[in-house]
C-alpha positions in Angstrom: -0.3 2.0 -34.4 -1.7 3.0 -31.1 -2.9 6.6 -32.5 -6.2 6.0 -32.4 -6.7 4.2 -29.4 -9.8 5.6 -27.1 -10.3 8.6 -29.8 -14.0 7.9 -31.0 -14.3 7.6 -34.4 -12.4 10.5 -36.1 -14.6 11.2 -38.8 -17.8 10.4 -37.5 -20.8 12.3 -38.6 -19.1 14.5 -41.3 -20.3 11.8 -43.9 -22.3 9.5 -42.4 -21.8 7.0 -39.3 -18.5 5.6 -40.2 -16.7 2.7 -37.8 -13.0 3.3 -35.8 -10.2 2.2 -38.1 -8.4 0.6 -35.1 -5.4 -1.8 -35.5 -6.8 -3.8 -32.3 -8.1 -7.6 -32.6 -11.8 -8.1 -33.7 -14.7 -7.5 -30.2 -16.5 -10.0 -29.4 -19.9 -9.3 -29.8 -21.7 -11.6 -26.9 -18.3 -9.9 -23.9 -19.7 -6.9 -21.8 -17.4 -6.8 -19.0 -18.8 -3.3 -18.1 -22.4 -4.0 -17.1 -23.7 -3.7 -13.4 -23.5 -6.9 -12.3 -19.7 -7.8 -11.5 -20.4 -11.9 -10.5 -20.0 -12.9 -14.5 -20.0 -16.2 -15.4 -16.5 -17.0 -16.6 -16.5 -18.4 -20.8 -13.6 -20.0 -22.5 -14.9 -16.2 -24.8 -13.9 -14.1 -21.7 -10.6 -16.0 -21.0 -9.4 -15.3 -24.2 -10.4 -12.0 -23.8 -9.8 -10.2 -20.8 -6.6 -9.8 -19.6 -5.2 -8.0 -16.3 -2.3 -5.9 -15.6 0.8 -8.0 -13.7 -0.3 -8.5 -10.4 2.1 -10.3 -8.1 3.2 -9.3 -4.3 6.9 -10.1 -4.3 10.0 -7.5 -3.7 11.0 -5.1 -6.9 14.5 -6.8 -7.9 16.8 -4.2 -6.8 20.5 -6.1 -7.6 23.7 -4.7 -5.9 26.9 -5.2 -8.2 27.6 -8.0 -6.6 24.1 -9.8 -7.3 22.6 -9.8 -4.4 19.3 -8.5 -3.4 19.3 -5.4 -1.2 15.3 -4.8 -0.2 15.1 -5.2 3.2 11.4 -5.4 2.9 12.3 -8.8 4.8 12.2 -6.8 8.0 8.9 -7.0 8.4 7.6 -9.3 5.6 5.8 -6.8 4.0 7.5 -7.3 0.7 8.1 -4.6 -1.6 6.3 -2.7 -4.4 3.2 -4.6 -6.7 3.6 -4.1 -10.6 0.3 -1.9 -10.3 2.2 0.5 -7.8 5.6 0.3 -10.5 3.0 1.5 -13.1 1.7 4.3 -10.9 4.9 5.6 -9.6 7.4 4.7 -12.5 10.3 2.8 -13.4 14.3 3.6 -13.3 14.5 3.6 -17.0 13.5 6.3 -19.6 10.2 5.9 -21.7 9.7 8.3 -24.9 6.9 10.4 -25.1 4.3 9.9 -28.1 3.7 12.8 -30.1 -0.2 12.5 -31.2 -1.5 14.2 -33.8 -3.5 17.3 -33.7 -6.9 16.4 -35.1 -10.5 17.2 -33.1 -13.2 14.3 -33.1 -16.9 15.5 -33.3 -18.0 12.1 -30.9 -19.9 13.1 -27.8 -16.7 11.7 -25.7 -14.2 13.7 -27.9 -11.9 16.6 -26.5 -10.6 19.1 -28.3 -6.8 18.8 -29.6 -5.0 19.1 -26.4 -7.4 16.6 -25.1 -9.1 19.6 -22.7 -12.5 19.9 -21.4 -12.9 23.4 -20.2 -11.0 26.6 -19.7 -8.7 24.6 -17.4 -8.1 21.0 -17.3 -5.4 20.8 -14.3 -7.9 19.6 -11.6 -10.7 18.6 -14.4 -10.9 15.0 -14.2 -10.5 15.0 -10.3 -13.0 17.9 -9.5 -10.0 18.9 -7.5 -9.1 23.1 -7.6 -9.8 26.0 -9.2 -11.9 25.3 -12.1 -13.9 27.9 -14.1 -17.7 28.8 -12.3 -19.7 29.6 -15.6 -17.5 27.3 -18.0 -20.3 27.6 -21.8 -20.5 24.9 -24.2 -21.3 26.0 -27.9 -22.1 23.1 -30.1 -22.2 23.4 -33.6 -24.4 21.9 -36.0 -24.7 18.4 -37.1 -24.7 19.8 -41.0 -22.2 22.3 -41.6 -20.3 21.7 -38.5 -18.4 18.3 -38.7 -16.2 18.8 -35.6 -17.1 19.7 -32.3 -15.6 19.0 -28.8 -19.1 17.9 -27.2 -22.3 16.8 -28.4 -25.6 17.9 -27.3 -29.2 17.1 -27.9 -30.8 20.4 -26.8 -28.2 22.6 -29.5 -30.0 25.3 -28.8 -29.5 25.1 -24.4 -26.1 26.4 -22.4 -25.0 23.6 -20.4 -23.5 24.1 -17.3 -23.0 20.6 -15.7 -22.1 21.6 -11.8 -25.9 21.6 -10.6 -24.9 24.0 -8.0 -28.5 22.9 -5.9 -28.1 18.9 -6.0 -26.7 17.7 -2.6 -25.3 14.6 -4.2 -23.4 16.5 -6.5 -19.7 17.2 -5.4 -19.3 20.6 -7.1 -15.5 21.2 -8.6 -16.4 23.9 -9.0 -16.0 25.3 -5.8 -11.9 26.4 -5.2 -10.1 23.8 -2.9 -8.9 25.6 0.2 -7.5 23.6 3.3 -9.6 21.0 4.6 -12.9 23.5 3.6 -13.6 21.7 0.0 -12.1 18.5 -1.1 -12.7 16.0 -4.1 -14.3 13.0 -1.8 -17.7 15.4 -0.4 -19.5 12.0 0.6 -17.8 8.8 -0.3 -21.0 7.2 1.2 -23.4 8.7 -0.9 -24.7 7.7 -4.4 -22.8 8.5 -7.5 -20.3 10.1 -4.6 -16.4 8.5 -5.5 -13.0 9.2 -6.1 -14.1 10.2 -9.8 -17.0 12.4 -9.4 -19.5 12.7 -11.7 -21.0 16.5 -11.9 -24.3 16.4 -13.8 -27.4 16.7 -12.4 -30.0 14.3 -12.7 -31.8 16.2 -15.7 -29.0 16.7 -17.7 -28.1 13.0 -16.9 -31.4 12.2 -18.2 -31.6 13.9 -21.4 -28.3 12.3 -22.4 -29.1 8.5 -21.8 -32.4 8.9 -23.5 -30.9 10.2 -26.4 -30.1 7.5 -29.2 -27.1 8.5 -30.7 -25.6 9.2 -27.3 -26.4 5.5 -26.7 -24.6 4.0 -29.7 -22.0 6.2 -29.1 -21.4 4.8 -25.6 -21.6 1.3 -26.5 -18.7 1.9 -28.9 -17.0 3.5 -26.3 -17.5 0.3 -23.9 -16.4 -1.7 -27.2 -13.3 -0.2 -27.6 -12.5 -0.9 -24.0 -12.9 -4.1 -24.2 -10.6 -4.5 -27.4 -8.4 -2.2 -25.1 -8.3 -4.9 -22.4 -7.5 -7.7 -25.0 -3.9 -5.9 -26.5 -3.5 -4.7 -23.1 -3.8 -8.8 -21.5 -1.3 -10.4 -24.6 1.3 -6.7 -23.1 0.5 -8.1 -19.8 1.1 -11.9 -20.1 4.6 -11.4 -21.8 5.2 -8.6 -19.3 4.6 -11.1 -16.4 6.4 -14.0 -18.0 9.6 -12.0 -18.5 9.4 -11.4 -15.2 8.6 -14.9 -13.8 11.6 -16.2 -16.2 13.8 -13.7 -14.5 13.2 -14.7 -10.7 12.9 -18.6 -11.3 16.1 -18.5 -13.1 18.8 -15.5 -12.6 21.1 -14.9 -15.1 21.9 -11.9 -17.2 20.0 -13.1 -20.1 16.8 -13.5 -17.9 17.1 -9.5 -16.8 17.8 -8.1 -19.7 14.6 -9.6 -20.9 12.8 -8.8 -17.9 14.0 -5.1 -18.4 12.8 -4.7 -21.4 9.4 -6.2 -21.1 8.8 -4.0 -18.7 9.8 -1.4 -21.0 7.2 -2.5 -23.6 4.3 -2.7 -21.1 5.1 0.1 -19.1 5.1 2.0 -22.8 2.0 0.6 -23.9 0.5 1.8 -20.2 1.5 5.2 -21.2 0.2 5.6 -24.3 -3.5 3.9 -23.4 -3.3 6.4 -20.2 -2.7 9.1 -22.9 -5.5 8.3 -25.0 -8.0 7.6 -22.1 -6.9 11.3 -21.1 -8.0 12.6 -24.5 -11.6 11.2 -24.1 -14.3 13.7 -22.7 -15.9 12.0 -19.8 -18.1 14.9 -18.9 -20.8 12.9 -20.4 -20.0 9.3 -19.2 -22.9 8.9 -16.4 -22.4 5.2 -15.7 -20.1 5.3 -12.4 -18.1 1.9 -13.0 -17.4 3.4 -17.0 -16.1 6.6 -15.6 -14.2 4.7 -13.1 -12.7 2.2 -15.0 -11.4 5.1 -17.6 -10.3 7.1 -14.3 -7.7 4.2 -13.6 -6.5 3.3 -17.1 -5.6 7.8 -16.9 -3.5 6.8 -14.2 0.4 6.5 -14.6 2.4 8.3 -12.4 5.6 9.8 -12.9 5.1 7.9 -16.4 3.2 10.8 -17.7 5.3 13.1 -17.3 7.5 14.9 -20.1 10.6 13.0 -20.9 12.8 15.3 -20.0 11.2 15.4 -16.4 10.6 11.9 -16.9 14.8 11.3 -17.2 15.7 14.0 -14.2 13.1 11.5 -11.4 14.9 8.1 -12.7 18.2 9.7 -12.8 17.3 10.9 -8.6 16.0 6.8 -7.8 19.2 5.4 -9.6 21.5 7.5 -7.8 19.5 7.1 -4.9 19.3 3.6 -4.8 23.0 3.4 -5.8 23.9 4.8 -2.5 21.6 2.7 -0.6 23.2 -0.5 -1.8 26.5 0.4 -2.0 26.1 1.3 1.8 28.8 -0.5 4.0 30.6 0.0 7.2 33.7 -1.0 9.7 32.9 -3.5 12.7 32.8 -2.1 16.0 36.5 -2.0 17.0 37.8 -3.5 13.6 38.9 -0.5 11.8 40.3 -2.8 9.0 36.6 -5.0 8.6 34.8 -2.3 6.4 32.6 -4.8 4.0 29.7 -4.8 5.8 26.3 -4.0 4.4 22.9 -4.1 5.7 22.1 -7.9 4.5 23.3 -10.4 6.2 25.8 -8.3 8.2 24.9 -4.8 9.5 20.7 -6.7 9.9 21.7 -9.3 11.9 24.2 -7.6 14.2 20.9 -5.3 15.2 19.0 -8.9 16.0 21.5 -10.5 17.8 23.8 -8.2 19.5 23.1 -7.0 22.9 26.4 -4.4 23.4 25.3 -1.4 23.7 28.1 0.4 22.1 28.4 -1.6 19.2 24.5 -1.4 18.4 25.3 2.1 18.8 28.1 2.3 16.7 26.6 -0.3 14.3 23.3 2.5 13.9 25.4 5.7 13.9 28.1 4.7 10.8 25.5 3.1 9.0 22.8 5.9 8.6 25.8 8.1 7.7 26.6 6.0 5.0 23.5 5.2 3.6 21.2 8.2 4.0 23.8 11.3 4.2 24.6 11.1 0.9 21.5 11.2 -0.7 20.1 14.4 1.0 20.3 16.6 -2.0 18.9 14.0 -4.6 16.1 14.1 -2.0 15.9 17.4 -2.0 15.6 17.2 -5.7 13.0 14.4 -6.3 10.4 16.8 -3.7 10.2 19.1 -6.7 9.6 16.7 -9.1 7.0 15.4 -6.8 5.3 18.5 -7.8 5.2 18.0 -11.2 4.5 14.5 -11.0 1.4 15.5 -9.2 0.3 17.9 -11.7 0.1 15.8 -14.2 -2.3 13.4 -12.0 -4.7 16.2 -11.8 -3.8 17.3 -8.0 -2.7 19.8 -6.1 0.6 18.4 -5.2 2.2 16.0 -4.1 1.2 15.0 -0.8 -2.2 14.9 -2.2 -0.6 13.2 -4.9 0.9 10.2 -2.6 -2.2 9.2 -0.7 -4.6 9.8 -4.2 -4.6 5.7 -4.1 -6.7 5.7 -1.2 -9.7 7.7 -2.2 -9.6 10.0 0.4 -9.9 13.7 1.1 -8.3 13.8 4.6 -6.9 10.5 3.9 -4.2 12.0 7.0 -6.5 12.9 9.1 -8.5 9.8 8.9 -5.5 7.5 9.3 -4.6 9.9 12.6 -7.9 9.0 14.3 -7.3 5.6 13.4 -4.4 5.8 15.1 -5.8 7.4 18.6 -8.3 4.5 18.8 -4.8 2.6 19.1 -2.5 4.5 20.6 -3.4 3.5 24.3 -2.7 -0.1 23.8 0.5 0.9 22.3 1.5 3.3 25.2 0.9 0.3 27.5 3.1 -1.8 25.4 5.8 1.0 25.3 6.2 2.0 28.6 6.4 -2.2 29.7 9.1 -2.4 26.8 11.1 0.5 28.2 10.8 -0.8 31.9 12.4 -4.1 31.0 15.1 -2.6 28.9 16.3 -0.3 31.5 15.9 -3.3 33.9 18.6 -4.9 31.2 20.7 -2.2 30.5 20.4 0.4 33.1 18.6 3.0 34.6 21.5 5.4 33.7 20.7 4.8 30.0 16.9 4.7 30.2 15.3 6.6 31.3 11.7 5.7 32.7 9.8 8.7 32.0 11.7 9.2 28.5 11.7 7.8 24.8 13.6 4.5 24.4 16.3 5.2 21.9 16.1 3.1 18.7 19.0 1.2 18.5 18.3 -1.0 21.5 14.8 -2.6 20.0 16.4 -5.4 17.5 15.6 -3.7 13.9 17.4 -0.8 12.7 14.6 1.2 12.1 13.2 0.4 15.3 9.7 -0.9 13.5 9.8 -4.3 14.8 11.1 -5.2 18.7 10.9 -9.2 18.1 14.4 -9.7 18.2 14.3 -8.5 21.6 11.6 -11.0 22.6 14.6 -12.9 25.1 14.8 -9.7 27.2 11.2 -8.8 26.7 9.1 -12.3 27.5 6.4 -11.9 30.2 6.7 -15.3 31.1 10.3 -17.1 30.9 9.7 -20.3 32.1 6.7 -20.9 29.4 7.4 -21.6 25.8 6.4 -20.5 22.9 4.0 -22.7 20.4 6.5 -24.2 17.8 5.1 -27.4 16.0 8.4 -27.1 13.5 9.3 -31.0 15.6 5.8 -32.0 15.2 6.1 -31.3 11.0 9.5 -32.5 10.5 7.9 -36.0 12.6 5.0 -36.1 10.5 6.7 -35.8 7.2 5.4 -32.6 5.6 7.0 -31.7 2.6 6.5 -28.4 0.8 3.8 -29.4 -1.5 2.1 -31.4 1.2 1.6 -27.5 3.1 0.1 -26.1 0.1 -2.4 -29.2 -0.2 -3.2 -28.0 3.3 -3.6 -24.3 2.5 -5.9 -25.4 -0.6 -8.2 -27.4 1.6 -8.4 -24.8 4.2 -9.9 -22.2 1.9 -12.0 -25.2 0.4 -13.4 -25.7 3.6 -14.3 -22.1 4.1 -16.3 -22.7 0.1 -13.9 -20.8 -1.9 -11.9 -22.3 -4.7 -9.9 -24.7 -5.5 -6.7 -24.1 -7.3 -6.5 -26.7 -10.1 -3.7 -28.7 -11.3 -2.2 -26.0 -13.5 -1.2 -24.0 -10.1 0.5 -27.2 -8.8 2.1 -27.6 -11.9 3.5 -24.2 -12.9 4.3 -22.9 -9.3 7.6 -23.0 -7.7 7.8 -24.4 -4.2 11.5 -25.6 -3.6 14.7 -24.0 -4.2 16.0 -25.7 -7.4 19.7 -27.0 -7.1 20.8 -25.6 -10.8 19.9 -22.0 -10.8 19.6 -19.0 -8.6 16.2 -18.3 -7.8 15.1 -15.2 -6.1 13.3 -16.7 -3.2 11.0 -13.9 -1.5 7.7 -15.4 -1.3 5.5 -14.1 -4.0 2.2 -14.5 -5.6 1.7 -13.7 -9.5 -1.4 -13.5 -11.7 -0.4 -14.1 -15.0 -3.2 -11.5 -16.4 -5.3 -14.9 -18.4 -7.8 -15.6 -15.8 -6.4 -19.1 -15.5 -2.5 -19.3 -14.9 -2.0 -18.3 -11.2 1.0 -18.9 -9.2 3.6 -18.8 -6.1 7.4 -18.8 -6.2 8.5 -19.5 -2.4 11.6 -21.5 -1.6 9.4 -23.5 1.4 11.5 -24.6 5.0 9.7 -27.1 6.7 8.7 -25.2 10.2 5.8 -23.0 11.5 6.4 -19.6 9.7 6.5 -20.8 6.4 3.2 -23.1 7.2 1.5 -19.5 7.7 3.5 -18.2 4.9 1.7 -20.3 2.5 -1.7 -19.7 4.0 -0.6 -16.1 3.4 0.5 -16.5 -0.5 -2.6 -18.5 -0.9 -4.9 -16.1 0.1 -3.6 -13.8 -3.2 -4.4 -16.7 -5.2 -7.6 -17.2 -3.5 -8.4 -13.5 -4.8 -7.0 -13.8 -8.1 -9.6 -16.1 -8.1 -12.0 -14.6 -6.8 -11.8 -11.0 -9.2 -11.1 -12.9 -12.4 -14.4 -12.0 -14.2 -13.9 -8.1 -14.0 -12.1 -6.0 -16.6 -8.1 -5.4 -16.0 -8.2 -2.4 -14.4 -10.6 -3.6 -11.7 -8.6 -7.0 -10.9 -6.7 -5.5 -8.4 -7.3 -4.7 -4.3 -9.6 -1.9 -3.4 -7.1 -0.4 -2.6 -3.0 -1.0 -2.2 -3.5 -2.6 1.2 -6.3 -5.4 0.4 -4.3 -7.7 -0.9 -1.7 -7.7 2.0 -5.0 -7.8 4.5 -6.5 -10.9 3.6 -3.7 -12.5 3.3 -3.0 -11.6 7.2 -5.7 -12.1 8.3 -6.2 -15.7 7.4 -2.6 -16.3 9.0 -4.2 -15.0 12.4 -6.4 -17.8 12.1 -3.9 -20.5 11.1 -1.5 -19.4 13.8 -4.2 -20.2 16.1 -3.5 -23.0 18.9 -7.0 -24.2 18.0 -5.9 -24.7 14.1 -2.8 -26.2 14.9 -4.9 -28.5 17.6 -7.4 -29.8 14.1 -4.0 -30.2 12.4 -2.5 -32.7 14.8 0.8 -30.6 15.6 -0.2 -29.6 18.8 -1.3 -32.2 21.3 -2.9 -30.6 23.9 -4.8 -27.4 24.8 -2.9 -24.3 25.8 -5.5 -23.0 28.5 -3.5 -21.5 30.6 -3.8 -17.1 31.4 0.2 -17.1 30.5 0.3 -18.7 27.6 -2.3 -16.6 25.9 -0.2 -13.5 27.0 3.0 -14.7 25.4 1.3 -15.5 22.6 -0.6 -12.1 22.4 2.6 -10.2 23.2 4.8 -11.9 20.7 2.1 -11.0 18.4 1.8 -6.8 19.4 6.0 -6.3 19.5 5.2 -6.8 16.0 2.2 -5.5 14.5 1.3 -3.2 16.7 5.2 -1.9 17.6 5.1 -1.3 13.7 2.5 0.7 13.7 3.9 4.0 14.2 6.7 3.7 12.7 4.6 2.9 9.1 2.7 5.7 9.9 5.4 8.5 11.1 7.3 7.2 7.7 4.5 8.5 5.0 3.1 11.4 7.1 6.6 12.8 6.8 6.3 12.6 3.1 3.1 13.8 2.7 4.5 16.9 4.7 7.8 17.2 2.9 6.1 16.7 -0.5 3.4 19.0 -0.1 5.3 21.5 1.6 4.6 21.6 5.3 7.8 20.4 6.4 10.3 22.5 4.9 13.4 20.9 3.6 16.0 22.5 5.8 14.4 20.9 8.6 13.3 17.4 7.4 15.7 15.3 9.4 14.4 17.1 12.3 11.2 16.9 11.3 11.3 13.4 10.9 12.0 12.6 14.3 9.8 14.8 15.3 7.2 13.0 13.9 9.2 9.5 15.9 8.9 11.0 19.2 5.5 11.7 18.5 3.6 8.2 17.2 6.5 6.1 18.3 7.8 7.4 21.6 11.6 6.5 20.1 14.8 8.5 19.7 17.7 8.1 18.3 20.8 7.2 20.1 22.9 10.5 19.9 21.9 13.6 18.8 21.3 14.4 14.7 21.2 17.2 12.9 20.2 18.6 9.0 23.7 17.5 8.3 22.0 14.1 8.1 19.2 12.3 6.5 18.1 9.2 8.6 14.8 8.9 7.0 17.1 7.4 3.3 18.6 4.6 5.5 14.8 2.8 4.8 14.6 1.1 1.5 11.5 2.5 0.7 12.8 6.0 0.6 14.9 5.6 -2.1 12.8 3.8 -3.8 10.2 6.0 -3.9 7.7 3.4 -2.4 4.5 3.9 -0.6 4.4 2.4 2.9 0.7 3.6 4.4 -0.9 0.7 2.9 1.7 -1.4 5.5 0.0 0.3 8.5 -3.6 0.3 6.9 -3.5 -3.3 6.3 -2.0 -4.0 9.7 -5.4 -2.5 11.0 -7.8 -3.8 8.7 -6.3 -7.7 8.9 -8.3 -7.5 12.5 -10.9 -5.7 10.8 -11.5 -8.5 8.4 -10.7 -11.0 10.8 -13.6 -9.9 13.4 -15.9 -9.9 10.8 -15.3 -13.5 9.7 -15.1 -14.7 12.9 -18.3 -13.0 13.6 -20.1 -14.7 11.4 -18.3 -17.7 11.4 -20.0 -17.5 15.3 -16.3 -17.9 16.9 -16.3 -14.7 18.4 -18.8 -13.5 20.8 -18.0 -10.0 22.5 -17.7 -10.3 25.7 -17.8 -13.7 25.8 -14.9 -15.0 28.0 -15.3 -18.0 26.3 -14.6 -17.0 22.6 -12.0 -14.3 22.5 -11.4 -13.1 19.7 -7.7 -14.1 19.3 -8.8 -17.8 19.5 -10.9 -17.8 16.9 -10.6 -20.5 13.9 -12.5 -19.6 10.6 -11.0 -23.2 9.2 -14.5 -25.3 8.3 -16.6 -22.3 8.7 -18.3 -21.4 5.2 -19.9 -18.1 6.6 -16.8 -16.6 7.0 -15.5 -17.6 3.3 -18.9 -16.3 1.9 -18.0 -13.0 3.5 -14.3 -13.0 2.3 -15.9 -14.2 -1.3 -18.0 -10.9 -1.5 -15.1 -8.6 -0.7 -12.7 -10.1 -3.0 -15.0 -10.3 -5.9 -15.4 -6.9 -5.9 -11.6 -6.2 -6.8 -11.1 -2.2 -7.2 -14.5 -1.8 -8.8 -15.6 0.6 -6.0 -14.1 2.7 -3.6 -12.4 1.0 -1.1 -14.7 2.4 1.8 -18.3 0.9 0.0 -16.4 -2.7 -0.1 -16.0 -2.5 3.3 -20.1 -0.9 4.1 -21.2 -3.6 1.8 -19.7 -6.6 2.7 -18.7 -5.8 6.9 -20.9 -3.4 7.7 -18.3 -1.0 8.6 -17.6 1.8 5.6 -14.0 2.8 7.0 -10.9 1.6 8.7 -11.7 1.1 12.4 -9.2 0.5 14.8 -11.2 -1.4 17.5 -10.6 -4.8 16.1 -7.4 -4.3 16.9 -8.2 -3.4 20.6 -10.7 -6.3 21.3 -7.7 -8.7 19.7 -5.5 -7.8 22.1 -7.8 -7.0 24.9 -6.7 -10.0 27.7 -2.5 -8.5 26.8 -3.8 -5.0 27.5 -5.3 -5.7 30.6 -2.5 -7.1 31.4 -0.1 -4.8 30.7 -2.3 -2.2 32.6 -1.9 -4.4 35.5 1.8 -4.6 35.1 2.1 -0.8 34.7 0.5 -0.7 38.3 1.9 -3.3 40.2 5.4 -1.7 39.1 4.3 1.8 39.3 5.7 2.5 35.9 4.9 5.8 33.7 2.5 5.2 30.6 3.3 7.5 27.9 6.9 9.4 27.0 7.9 13.1 28.1 10.2 15.1 25.9 13.7 15.1 27.4 16.1 16.9 25.4 16.9 17.8 21.3 16.9 15.3 19.2 17.8 16.9 16.3 19.3 20.6 15.5 19.6 22.3 12.4 23.9 22.2 12.8 25.5 19.6 15.2 27.5 22.6 17.2 24.4 24.3 18.6 22.9 21.3 19.5 25.5 20.0 21.6 25.5 23.6 23.5 21.8 22.7 24.2 21.6 18.6 25.6 20.2 19.4 29.3 23.8 18.3 30.9 24.2 15.1 29.9 20.4 14.1 30.4 20.3 13.3 27.1 20.2 9.1 26.4 21.1 8.7 30.1 19.1 8.6 33.7 17.7 12.1 34.8 18.3 12.2 38.9 15.2 11.5 40.7 14.6 14.8 41.6 14.4 15.8 38.0 12.1 12.8 37.4 10.0 14.3 39.8 9.9 17.5 38.6 9.4 16.3 35.0 6.2 14.3 36.9 4.9 17.4 38.4 5.5 19.6 35.5 3.8 17.1 33.3 0.5 16.7 35.4 0.7 20.2 35.7 0.2 21.5 31.9 -2.4 18.2 31.6 -4.4 19.8 34.4 -4.1 22.9 33.2 -5.6 22.2 29.8 -8.7 20.4 30.4 
């Protein structure tokens, strides 16, 4: 049925101009979604024609044999994979591979039988890697050569579409080597983005003025509209099946959901296969080119059937080991059915027994991680095939592909260096409080912190040990839950308040259909997956939230977060389906969290009548900011080290034989965290985190955590609620409620969807063309100053020093190199002074 999809006019010009024979819905002539203006008014015809890919923000359902969800995304309320990512990263079942018939089309946008557009097609689409620098195009005669590869309005000339003299052209003929060359030469110059166009100005002019070229371009646009129509139907069917399953969990709905997923993935794979066969060298419209390129990316689903089967098998086997991991309780050898959720997570959060925490940490990492190491080593090899199938040079580059930067890892390291001084001050304070609690014989004053005592299995959030860490124990944190109960709050009222928040800043009302179709409470007659999530049903009017809402302050913030996703859906619904997404995978989460920053301020809670008096004392401010910091700031180095580790192993920068030790080296480098006991290459500790066996990217959480403060700062500036260096208007007290200027800025960002690179979106809306950590530092400035004063008052060491090997190739050789019991114990005062003196000497020597 879809044999001809995206192949323009198979018999064009052989006997005269012919219409393509496609088994597709009839195109609507008045609909042109690929125009230059993004703000197209919504019409009934558009509502029928343009449907998006499934887009929801909740966890992937991963059921154990007992039917219990095993996703650990709840640790940080950064839920799992969107459907967009599932499409790009693959599903845990095989999909059949189509055999396209051999054909050569004579359209200017047709490729040869293999879909090639030059001597080396591996890097053709992305302008990334070695290509021929002297490729000549051979054009036939219209009358006696009906089948040809590329149309040329000047058939007497040989065309080289890489103008080496044009400073605005990203030259794809230069071989990529290290950091000397990348496919994103300048994201801020005109005609420069992730999908670069290599043609010079005169070449573009010659094609664009040609009549036949314009006819074929119009056919390509119409074909994309038709494909949108078919894709919207497939998407709607898929999302409806997923919704039915998650709101009524049983064997039947699960089977239907899996079948619908498979059908939709297969449709997207076919669409991508055909999109790749279009010769994009002659498409000079950046918007149209970007649309085709986004349609061409399907991640692992582009693999051959046998390799795809291997990929899915590896993920399934690793997830089985993760889901099945259970340990014995501490000092109870006959109670051996403790799983991470709910048992071990609860122990790590509430226990203050050092030995129990160490036992739980060690045993869980042994059971969940160690057994999957061999499978993960095989996955590393498969990821190289995934990279090649998606036209990038290695698995590491593929892992960061969605962020449209040739130096993304280096860019994120630069952002982290902006934030690092704040983190080090926070780390120093937390280490002192934990040392006071557990004793100096277990925690050294200048060493990294053992990861098992931070209230979380992975040390990624420290909120669960707030009772030990809180700066002012006598000043209670704000909790408006009793007032909400007293005032008769209901789930419906909470969502209506969230809608009113957005309309007060000049954004859209959600309408009665939203309230009619959404699920706000746990039904009594069926099982529901209660994790909060927002859903786009791909028809430009049906948007829903699924949430088992509790009446408390935490749920009030979560409701506003989910409604921010709904607003995002509403603002970009006019775009083609491939553009109806965030500018990169982190934008949706960042927008929701930025709204949460405003909603959780005492000023906003006062406006709602939930807080009776203003809390202007600095002690309340410090407690409030500290509570935020031990969740958001403490999380950043964990997220960065996790995906930098994957980048290193996928790109070959880290050898498989030392990848566990490499992980702990990164944890020490970024987080100042060490394992509670010595580790070896027999272990695979990183595999105990769900996102590793599921192969779900994690860097988006680092990006979104930083970006939320950048968005929040810009909205507060626009609203006049934040003035730098003005103590009367600090950033952390800003509330954008009833500030239309803030909403207009956010609407402008949302309306662009994924139609432009994220750097351009930020530049055009915020005036900042890169991710910037300075906004986060400004938000936490009062806390950072307080932490600095505390470090001076207590003479606390800020930072950490390496205090011994945390991981060795084998546990036997490692045991011989522990510094005389120094590992995981305090050094003698003399030894501490020696280390401090050595550190100072090294710092002075390296200046």
